C-alpha beads as a LAMMPS data file, in Angstrom:
LAMMPS data file: protein, C-alpha beads

267 atoms
266 bonds

1 atom types
1 bond types

-500.0 500.0 xlo xhi
-500.0 500.0 ylo yhi
-500.0 500.0 zlo zhi

Masses

1 110.0

Atoms # bond

1 1 1 -92.935 194.422 108.497
2 1 1 -92.368 196.960 105.677
3 1 1 -89.150 195.481 104.351
4 1 1 -90.578 192.176 103.466
5 1 1 -93.170 193.587 101.213
6 1 1 -90.462 193.891 98.598
7 1 1 -90.479 190.101 98.233
8 1 1 -93.839 190.233 96.410
9 1 1 -92.435 192.411 93.692
10 1 1 -91.248 190.872 90.398
11 1 1 -87.513 190.080 90.163
12 1 1 -86.220 193.078 88.397
13 1 1 -82.629 193.005 89.282
14 1 1 -81.269 189.864 90.655
15 1 1 -80.868 187.452 87.841
16 1 1 -77.732 185.900 89.261
17 1 1 -78.155 183.022 91.781
18 1 1 -78.235 184.001 95.384
19 1 1 -75.540 182.829 97.767
20 1 1 -76.282 179.753 99.808
21 1 1 -75.187 178.606 103.329
22 1 1 -75.111 182.066 104.795
23 1 1 -73.202 182.561 108.037
24 1 1 -74.897 182.203 111.357
25 1 1 -76.459 185.309 112.787
26 1 1 -75.209 185.136 116.419
27 1 1 -72.809 188.210 116.401
28 1 1 -70.341 189.036 113.674
29 1 1 -70.071 185.755 111.745
30 1 1 -66.680 184.668 110.560
31 1 1 -67.397 181.635 108.366
32 1 1 -68.389 183.106 104.947
33 1 1 -69.998 181.157 102.034
34 1 1 -67.800 179.349 99.513
35 1 1 -66.111 181.862 97.190
36 1 1 -67.420 182.650 93.757
37 1 1 -65.580 180.973 90.845
38 1 1 -63.707 183.453 88.600
39 1 1 -62.029 182.501 85.367
40 1 1 -58.280 181.726 85.366
41 1 1 -55.757 179.935 87.265
42 1 1 -56.176 179.674 91.093
43 1 1 -53.173 180.865 93.064
44 1 1 -51.772 178.292 95.466
45 1 1 -52.281 178.765 99.031
46 1 1 -48.626 179.762 99.664
47 1 1 -48.770 182.277 96.791
48 1 1 -52.194 183.761 97.796
49 1 1 -51.090 184.148 101.341
50 1 1 -47.910 185.966 100.342
51 1 1 -49.793 188.285 97.934
52 1 1 -52.403 189.188 100.620
53 1 1 -49.795 189.721 103.306
54 1 1 -47.868 192.223 101.278
55 1 1 -50.942 194.048 99.721
56 1 1 -53.589 195.768 101.649
57 1 1 -56.743 194.906 99.649
58 1 1 -58.919 196.274 102.392
59 1 1 -58.177 199.891 101.216
60 1 1 -60.074 199.044 98.085
61 1 1 -63.423 199.123 99.908
62 1 1 -62.541 201.870 102.376
63 1 1 -63.060 205.601 101.514
64 1 1 -59.956 207.412 100.748
65 1 1 -59.167 210.718 102.395
66 1 1 -61.065 213.690 100.961
67 1 1 -62.930 211.447 98.474
68 1 1 -66.322 212.316 100.045
69 1 1 -69.560 211.025 98.663
70 1 1 -68.023 209.754 95.439
71 1 1 -66.467 206.967 97.448
72 1 1 -69.775 205.604 98.832
73 1 1 -70.548 202.064 97.780
74 1 1 -74.053 202.218 96.092
75 1 1 -76.349 199.226 95.732
76 1 1 -79.870 197.740 95.885
77 1 1 -82.053 196.291 98.566
78 1 1 -84.844 193.919 97.624
79 1 1 -86.450 193.266 94.269
80 1 1 -87.418 196.792 93.341
81 1 1 -84.034 198.429 93.393
82 1 1 -84.387 200.282 96.773
83 1 1 -81.158 202.306 97.135
84 1 1 -78.620 200.997 99.742
85 1 1 -75.451 202.750 100.598
86 1 1 -72.369 201.531 102.443
87 1 1 -69.329 203.176 103.891
88 1 1 -66.556 201.132 105.676
89 1 1 -65.179 203.648 108.277
90 1 1 -62.577 201.185 109.596
91 1 1 -60.846 198.234 107.903
92 1 1 -58.223 196.286 109.924
93 1 1 -56.288 193.289 108.628
94 1 1 -56.534 190.336 110.971
95 1 1 -53.027 189.534 112.010
96 1 1 -53.836 185.983 112.791
97 1 1 -55.481 185.193 109.345
98 1 1 -54.082 186.460 106.052
99 1 1 -56.973 187.786 103.744
100 1 1 -59.417 188.358 106.771
101 1 1 -60.529 191.915 107.674
102 1 1 -62.359 193.211 110.582
103 1 1 -64.568 196.110 109.434
104 1 1 -66.655 198.840 110.939
105 1 1 -68.922 201.203 109.119
106 1 1 -72.480 202.486 108.447
107 1 1 -75.134 201.831 105.881
108 1 1 -78.172 203.808 104.739
109 1 1 -81.494 202.599 103.536
110 1 1 -85.013 204.117 103.725
111 1 1 -83.281 207.302 104.993
112 1 1 -82.082 205.467 108.148
113 1 1 -78.427 205.401 108.928
114 1 1 -77.319 202.214 110.919
115 1 1 -73.880 201.315 112.267
116 1 1 -72.482 197.895 111.648
117 1 1 -69.320 195.797 112.261
118 1 1 -68.190 192.426 110.934
119 1 1 -65.674 190.598 108.877
120 1 1 -64.605 190.078 105.258
121 1 1 -62.512 187.058 104.225
122 1 1 -60.878 186.681 100.911
123 1 1 -60.528 182.937 100.403
124 1 1 -59.215 182.664 96.861
125 1 1 -57.344 184.587 94.239
126 1 1 -57.206 183.924 90.550
127 1 1 -55.071 185.400 87.816
128 1 1 -57.587 186.363 85.026
129 1 1 -56.856 185.003 81.576
130 1 1 -56.177 186.973 78.470
131 1 1 -59.609 186.682 77.179
132 1 1 -60.931 188.672 80.120
133 1 1 -60.513 192.267 78.830
134 1 1 -59.256 194.849 81.303
135 1 1 -59.937 198.679 80.619
136 1 1 -57.544 200.840 82.507
137 1 1 -56.563 204.491 82.472
138 1 1 -52.963 203.275 82.143
139 1 1 -53.236 201.706 78.730
140 1 1 -49.569 200.777 78.867
141 1 1 -49.962 198.588 81.967
142 1 1 -48.766 194.984 81.451
143 1 1 -49.328 193.974 85.071
144 1 1 -51.466 190.837 85.594
145 1 1 -54.977 191.318 86.765
146 1 1 -56.285 189.220 89.648
147 1 1 -59.744 188.452 90.971
148 1 1 -60.086 187.895 94.763
149 1 1 -63.217 186.195 96.059
150 1 1 -64.484 185.371 99.420
151 1 1 -67.314 186.064 101.877
152 1 1 -68.665 188.797 104.214
153 1 1 -70.881 189.132 107.346
154 1 1 -71.931 192.512 108.538
155 1 1 -73.977 192.754 111.687
156 1 1 -75.932 195.946 112.671
157 1 1 -75.011 197.203 116.014
158 1 1 -78.140 199.258 116.466
159 1 1 -81.955 198.403 116.185
160 1 1 -82.300 201.717 114.399
161 1 1 -83.093 201.192 110.726
162 1 1 -83.011 197.740 109.185
163 1 1 -80.976 196.034 111.939
164 1 1 -80.224 192.433 111.239
165 1 1 -77.238 191.105 109.123
166 1 1 -75.941 191.375 105.693
167 1 1 -73.965 188.401 104.451
168 1 1 -72.882 186.874 101.229
169 1 1 -69.952 186.763 98.973
170 1 1 -67.423 189.439 97.634
171 1 1 -65.344 189.565 94.413
172 1 1 -62.906 192.307 93.273
173 1 1 -60.623 192.802 90.249
174 1 1 -57.294 194.440 91.006
175 1 1 -53.677 194.875 89.875
176 1 1 -50.470 195.434 91.865
177 1 1 -48.622 198.565 90.723
178 1 1 -44.869 199.104 90.832
179 1 1 -45.209 200.545 94.450
180 1 1 -46.829 197.193 95.547
181 1 1 -50.168 199.001 96.068
182 1 1 -53.377 197.313 94.947
183 1 1 -55.392 199.167 92.323
184 1 1 -59.093 198.455 91.638
185 1 1 -59.791 197.496 88.120
186 1 1 -63.204 199.045 87.616
187 1 1 -63.892 198.030 84.030
188 1 1 -63.299 194.488 82.988
189 1 1 -65.343 191.693 81.196
190 1 1 -65.054 189.432 84.231
191 1 1 -68.598 188.065 84.970
192 1 1 -67.789 187.280 88.543
193 1 1 -67.542 190.980 89.440
194 1 1 -70.364 191.897 87.003
195 1 1 -67.912 193.582 84.689
196 1 1 -65.107 194.929 87.040
197 1 1 -64.459 196.532 90.226
198 1 1 -65.836 195.467 93.664
199 1 1 -68.966 193.449 94.115
200 1 1 -70.833 192.522 97.339
201 1 1 -73.549 190.127 96.360
202 1 1 -75.667 188.631 99.217
203 1 1 -78.759 188.947 101.381
204 1 1 -80.140 190.664 104.449
205 1 1 -82.186 189.156 107.181
206 1 1 -83.444 190.507 110.481
207 1 1 -82.723 187.393 112.601
208 1 1 -81.967 183.740 112.279
209 1 1 -85.671 182.755 111.720
210 1 1 -86.328 185.633 109.254
211 1 1 -86.641 185.472 105.551
212 1 1 -83.833 186.852 103.363
213 1 1 -83.942 189.910 101.133
214 1 1 -81.364 189.988 98.243
215 1 1 -78.869 192.798 98.144
216 1 1 -75.983 193.878 96.022
217 1 1 -73.630 196.820 96.087
218 1 1 -70.602 198.090 94.149
219 1 1 -68.131 200.929 94.135
220 1 1 -69.173 204.406 93.135
221 1 1 -71.484 204.634 90.168
222 1 1 -70.925 201.039 88.985
223 1 1 -74.261 199.721 90.152
224 1 1 -76.129 202.299 87.983
225 1 1 -74.161 201.040 84.839
226 1 1 -73.887 197.437 85.607
227 1 1 -77.034 196.351 87.559
228 1 1 -79.791 198.889 87.043
229 1 1 -81.578 199.510 83.642
230 1 1 -82.060 202.893 82.056
231 1 1 -80.017 204.769 84.455
232 1 1 -77.628 206.991 82.428
233 1 1 -75.073 209.307 84.161
234 1 1 -73.268 211.481 81.724
235 1 1 -70.990 214.511 81.975
236 1 1 -74.038 216.894 81.924
237 1 1 -77.232 214.741 81.942
238 1 1 -78.619 212.260 84.298
239 1 1 -81.550 209.923 83.164
240 1 1 -83.017 208.000 86.061
241 1 1 -85.610 205.338 85.375
242 1 1 -88.703 206.635 87.177
243 1 1 -89.130 203.231 88.931
244 1 1 -85.707 203.754 90.641
245 1 1 -86.429 207.388 91.375
246 1 1 -89.300 206.305 93.564
247 1 1 -86.956 204.061 95.537
248 1 1 -84.296 206.570 96.655
249 1 1 -82.251 207.317 93.521
250 1 1 -83.593 210.686 92.823
251 1 1 -80.990 212.498 94.938
252 1 1 -77.988 210.691 93.706
253 1 1 -75.780 213.805 93.213
254 1 1 -76.607 215.259 96.700
255 1 1 -73.318 216.196 98.386
256 1 1 -74.000 214.790 101.693
257 1 1 -71.564 212.909 104.118
258 1 1 -74.348 211.134 105.918
259 1 1 -72.045 208.735 107.712
260 1 1 -70.408 211.539 109.719
261 1 1 -72.180 212.481 113.017
262 1 1 -75.653 211.697 114.148
263 1 1 -78.400 211.274 111.508
264 1 1 -82.217 211.463 111.981
265 1 1 -84.651 209.088 110.118
266 1 1 -86.233 210.652 107.091
267 1 1 -89.753 209.097 107.193

Bonds

1 1 1 2
2 1 2 3
3 1 3 4
4 1 4 5
5 1 5 6
6 1 6 7
7 1 7 8
8 1 8 9
9 1 9 10
10 1 10 11
11 1 11 12
12 1 12 13
13 1 13 14
14 1 14 15
15 1 15 16
16 1 16 17
17 1 17 18
18 1 18 19
19 1 19 20
20 1 20 21
21 1 21 22
22 1 22 23
23 1 23 24
24 1 24 25
25 1 25 26
26 1 26 27
27 1 27 28
28 1 28 29
29 1 29 30
30 1 30 31
31 1 31 32
32 1 32 33
33 1 33 34
34 1 34 35
35 1 35 36
36 1 36 37
37 1 37 38
38 1 38 39
39 1 39 40
40 1 40 41
41 1 41 42
42 1 42 43
43 1 43 44
44 1 44 45
45 1 45 46
46 1 46 47
47 1 47 48
48 1 48 49
49 1 49 50
50 1 50 51
51 1 51 52
52 1 52 53
53 1 53 54
54 1 54 55
55 1 55 56
56 1 56 57
57 1 57 58
58 1 58 59
59 1 59 60
60 1 60 61
61 1 61 62
62 1 62 63
63 1 63 64
64 1 64 65
65 1 65 66
66 1 66 67
67 1 67 68
68 1 68 69
69 1 69 70
70 1 70 71
71 1 71 72
72 1 72 73
73 1 73 74
74 1 74 75
75 1 75 76
76 1 76 77
77 1 77 78
78 1 78 79
79 1 79 80
80 1 80 81
81 1 81 82
82 1 82 83
83 1 83 84
84 1 84 85
85 1 85 86
86 1 86 87
87 1 87 88
88 1 88 89
89 1 89 90
90 1 90 91
91 1 91 92
92 1 92 93
93 1 93 94
94 1 94 95
95 1 95 96
96 1 96 97
97 1 97 98
98 1 98 99
99 1 99 100
100 1 100 101
101 1 101 102
102 1 102 103
103 1 103 104
104 1 104 105
105 1 105 106
106 1 106 107
107 1 107 108
108 1 108 109
109 1 109 110
110 1 110 111
111 1 111 112
112 1 112 113
113 1 113 114
114 1 114 115
115 1 115 116
116 1 116 117
117 1 117 118
118 1 118 119
119 1 119 120
120 1 120 121
121 1 121 122
122 1 122 123
123 1 123 124
124 1 124 125
125 1 125 126
126 1 126 127
127 1 127 128
128 1 128 129
129 1 129 130
130 1 130 131
131 1 131 132
132 1 132 133
133 1 133 134
134 1 134 135
135 1 135 136
136 1 136 137
137 1 137 138
138 1 138 139
139 1 139 140
140 1 140 141
141 1 141 142
142 1 142 143
143 1 143 144
144 1 144 145
145 1 145 146
146 1 146 147
147 1 147 148
148 1 148 149
149 1 149 150
150 1 150 151
151 1 151 152
152 1 152 153
153 1 153 154
154 1 154 155
155 1 155 156
156 1 156 157
157 1 157 158
158 1 158 159
159 1 159 160
160 1 160 161
161 1 161 162
162 1 162 163
163 1 163 164
164 1 164 165
165 1 165 166
166 1 166 167
167 1 167 168
168 1 168 169
169 1 169 170
170 1 170 171
171 1 171 172
172 1 172 173
173 1 173 174
174 1 174 175
175 1 175 176
176 1 176 177
177 1 177 178
178 1 178 179
179 1 179 180
180 1 180 181
181 1 181 182
182 1 182 183
183 1 183 184
184 1 184 185
185 1 185 186
186 1 186 187
187 1 187 188
188 1 188 189
189 1 189 190
190 1 190 191
191 1 191 192
192 1 192 193
193 1 193 194
194 1 194 195
195 1 195 196
196 1 196 197
197 1 197 198
198 1 198 199
199 1 199 200
200 1 200 201
201 1 201 202
202 1 202 203
203 1 203 204
204 1 204 205
205 1 205 206
206 1 206 207
207 1 207 208
208 1 208 209
209 1 209 210
210 1 210 211
211 1 211 212
212 1 212 213
213 1 213 214
214 1 214 215
215 1 215 216
216 1 216 217
217 1 217 218
218 1 218 219
219 1 219 220
220 1 220 221
221 1 221 222
222 1 222 223
223 1 223 224
224 1 224 225
225 1 225 226
226 1 226 227
227 1 227 228
228 1 228 229
229 1 229 230
230 1 230 231
231 1 231 232
232 1 232 233
233 1 233 234
234 1 234 235
235 1 235 236
236 1 236 237
237 1 237 238
238 1 238 239
239 1 239 240
240 1 240 241
241 1 241 242
242 1 242 243
243 1 243 244
244 1 244 245
245 1 245 246
246 1 246 247
247 1 247 248
248 1 248 249
249 1 249 250
250 1 250 251
251 1 251 252
252 1 252 253
253 1 253 254
254 1 254 255
255 1 255 256
256 1 256 257
257 1 257 258
258 1 258 259
259 1 259 260
260 1 260 261
261 1 261 262
262 1 262 263
263 1 263 264
264 1 264 265
265 1 265 266
266 1 266 267
């Protein structure tokens, strides 16, 4: 199968350890891997549940109204950096489990658009210590910065495209503003989120017996700055490493809402 050919390529991107004990593949899995460990004090169960109950962290990975393609989560599939794009079209908090979200959306890889559904569960929240630097547009903000970590399992609901399941671990840096709304901190020195924002770090496999292919994706342009090498996006110039241009990154600025309506495979 063409997707497994990527496993013979040198490991160009994924220096971090891959998650272990992936969820089972029978339907949308709900038992994610153990959370990543972030620096700082871990909130107690009571404090964490209260924070998650009053704050909708799910909106941090769901496109905002009229944001368009800039809100797509961009990432990499396999060892050669093949472009992978995710959009969560629906994120619903599970009323029975604080920190668990039921999600629906679409992803695109190899030109194919595939719908999926699954769950994301935030299992742990830590308050980042002072030595973790946070760079915010609001330089006067004195609000504490938190890192939430947990797991995800996203099952394709169509055999079109990759099919199979993505599963692994999630981490995100955020603050709570005065309106009690969560704000994603996109630039920090937190190694758990690969320097800020939102991180999905895991693997894909076609079925329970299949081999895994590493995947990683982040918000907006972050993966091009924090994961890929020689991929510069400036105010006027875009420099794309040729090896990434060959695997789907050459049309990065194409204004296309590919997750809306029926899409045809581009072979």
